[in-house]
N, C-alpha and C positions, 0 to 999 in steps of 0.2 A: 456604543454597542452597534455592530453591523446589522443591517436588515437581514431577515431570513425569509425565504420563500418556500411555502409548504407545497405548492403545486408545481407543475412543469412550466408554467408561464404566468406572467403578471401584466396588468394593464392599468395605466393611469394617464388621464388627460391626453389620449391619442398616442401615447408611447407604449409600445409592447416590449416586454422584457422576457426572454426565454432562457432558462438554464440549459446549457449544453454541456457536453463532456469536457470542453475546454474552458468553460466560464460562461459569461452572460452575453447573449446576442440581443441587440436592441433594434427596433425598426418602427417607423412611423409613416403613415399615409396622411397627407394634408390635402385639403380641398378648399378652393376659394371660388365662389360664384357671386358676381356682383353686377348689377345693372343700374344705370342711371338714365332716366328719361331726359333727353336734351332735345331742343328744337332742331329737327332735321338730321340729327346725327347722334343717336343714343350710344352711350358708352357701355360696353359689356366686357367683363373680365371673367374668364373661365379657365382654371388650370388646377392641376394636381401636382403634388410633390411627393417623392418617396425617398426615404433615407434608410440605410441599413448600416449597422456597425457590428461586425462579427466579433466573437470572443478573442480572435487572434489580432484584432486591431484593424483589419481590412474594412474599408467603408466605401459606400457608393451612394450617389445622389442622382435622382432623375427629376426633371421638370417636364411636365406633359401639358400641352395645350392643343386643342380643347381638352377639358377634363375627361377622364375615363368614366363612363357611366355604368359599367357593370363589373361585378366582382371577378368574373371569369377572366377578363382582360387584365385586371390587376394581378391576379394569381399567375397568369402567363408571363407577365413582365417580371414579376418576382422570381419565377422559376428560371427564366432566360438569363437574368443577371447572375443568379446563383450558379447556374451551369457554366456561364462564362468564367466566373471566379474559379470554379473547380477545374476548368480545362487548362489553367495556367500551371505548368509544371515547374517553372523556375521564374521567380520574380527578378526583374533587373535591379 
């Protein structure tokens, strides 16, 4: 039996699913921050990932380092990528 969604969006373990007029759009923000104390040269890792798959099958992925620290910047990146997608009138 297929899953049903009563609301306009659904979230599970970092993955968001939104019902659109053309089907389901999924997206996920991932973040990794890690620091290891080492003699004379500490190791730090700090990055974000962002993936989107639209209902029409179009998808994109972004790797950002250092990690984005505020929601406004994440929203702006999301909007810019979506606007770039919308600006394409003919796909090769």
